[in-house]
N, C-alpha and C positions, 0 to 999 in steps of 0.2 A: 739377203739371205741372212745376215747374221743379226738383222732387226728383228726378223721374223721368229728366227730360232731363239732368240733372247726372251721374245714375248710369249712364245710356246711354253717355254722351260719356266717362266715366272706364273703361267695360268692367265695370262692377260690375253684372252680371244679376241676380245675387242680391238686392240690394238695390232694384235698378228693378224688379223682379219685386214685392217687397214694397210698394215706394211705389205703384206701380200698382195693385196689389190695393186699398190704401187708397183711393185716388183712385174707383177704380170702385165704393166704396159711398156715396160723396157724390150728391146730389141732383143728378145730370146728366140730362137728357131721353133717355129710353130709345132715340129714334129716332136720336139723334147718333151721330156715326162713334165707335168705341170709343175715348176719350180720345185721338181723331185720330191723328195720325200718330205718336205715341210707341208706341202698342198696337203698330202694324204693326213700328216697328222694333224693339221688344223679341221679337215673336214671331220675325221674321227671324232676329234675332241668335241668339235661342234655337236656332232650326232649323239655323243654320249651325256651331253648337257641339255639333249632334247630341242637345239636350237635350229630345227630343221629349216626354219623361214629364211634363216642366214647363210644355210649352206647352199641353196637353190642359186641365188646370185652368183656364187664362187663356181659352181660348176657350169652354169650359163657362160660365164667369162671363160673358163677353161675350154669348154666346147667350140667357141668360137676359136680360140687359138689352136686346137687340135682334134679336128673334126674326124679323124681317124682313130681317136683314143677310145677303144673297146670299154675301159673303166669308167671313164668318164661317162659314156652313154649309159652305160648300167646303173652307175649310182644317180644320176638326175633322173633316168627312167624308175628307178627305185622309190626316190624320193617323191617325185610326182604321184606315184601310184599308191604312195603310204598316206596320203593324207586321206581323211575320213570325209572331206567335202569335195573329192576328188570330181570335177565334173567329167561329163562324156567328153567334152573338147581336152580337157586335160587326159582323160584316160586313152584316148586316140594318140595324144602326143606321147604318151609314157610307151606306148605299144612303138609306135614309130622309131623312137629310141632305142628301145629294147631289141627291136627287130635288126637294126641297125648294128648293136653291141654284138650281137649274134653272127651277123656275117663277119664280123671283124675278129670274132672269137667262137668259132661254131663247135670246139670241145671244152666249153667253159660251164660247168653245172649252175653256178651261181648266174651267168647270163641268162639260162634256160629257166630259172627260178624267177627271174625276173619279167620273162615275157608270159610266163604262166600269171603272175600276178596281174601283170596289165592285162591280158585277156579277160581275167576276172572282173577288174574293175571296169573294162569295155562291154560288159556283158555278154562275153564270147564263152558261155559255159563249158561246152564240150572242149573247146580247144584248151581252155584253162586247164581241164581235167588230162589231156594230153600230154601237155608240153611239161605241165609239173611231173607225170610219170617218166618222162624221157629226163628230167633234170635228176630225179631218184636212180634210174638205172643208170645214168653215167656216173653217177657220185659212187654207188656200189662198186661199177667196173673199175673206175680211176682213183678213188680216194684212199688213202691208207688209215684214215681215220672213222672208218667204220664201225660204229657202237660206241665211239665215244660221245661224250654231250654236246659237243658241238653238231657233229653228226644227228644225233636225235632230235636236236633242236632244229635243224633245216628238214628233218622229215617231219615233225611234227607241225610245223608252219605249212610243207607242202601238202600234207595229209587234209589238214585243218581247211586250206583253202580248195582242197580239192572236193570236201565235203560240202562247202557251202555252195559250189558249183553244182553238186548233185542234188542239193536241196533244191536250187531253182528250176534244174530238170523236174523235179518230181521224182529223182529214183532215191528214194529213202534209205531202202536197203543196202545202195552202193554207199550213201553218206555214212551209214552206222558204221559199216566196214572201215571207211577212211578214219572216223574219228576212234575206234578200238584200236587201230593201228598207230595212230599218233599218240593216243593214252598209254599204249605199251611202250612206247619209247621212251616216255618221259616219267611215266609212272605216277603222276599226281595231275590234279585239276588245277592246282594255283596258277600254274603257268598259263592255261587258256585263258585264265580270267585277266591276265595282266597283260599278254602280247600276243595270243593267237585269235582269240573269238573277234569276229567284225559286226558291226553294228547292223550292215544293211540286210542280215538273215537272221531266223532263227537261232535261239541259242543250241550250241551243240550239244550241252547237257538234255535240254528236250529231246533232241533226235536220238539219243542214247535210251532214254525212258519209254520211247514210243514202240 
């Protein structure tokens, strides 16, 4: 634990990852948090550094140790579904993981959002729209951060993915509605260029122009 902490403090993510993997081989109870907050810190730092390919093996190890940990299921599903080259098999795996996470944490809006993204990647267009709407409704009902930048960010991602699903269903008016709601939440298009737009569908800008 101390070795992982020291490496994280020094920003040595590679060494922290190696130390954490060694720690995960120790006889730690499988229902414990994944080497407590150090695991989450490392995963968060790898994500911030854009090193998603290094996060997946860590989460796979954590999943074997903790098959009933909703957070591990969700984060692994999220990473798999996030990949631009996500294959149909990977999309189904992401959906399976996200569905399990939802069974373990049925009142978690973040889990619902991940299920929505997995449905989108799997080509389940209407299911993606419906589940994302459930996640939005739950956030509005339960979160204290409604109207904050974080909430608007999450809303924009959900609405953009809903728009992409609507495009695939040929529901262009509904897609426009989703896009306008996402734009209203953030107030500018630069965010869409960097974080929300997906390569697999027509530009959301084009949807608005039609």
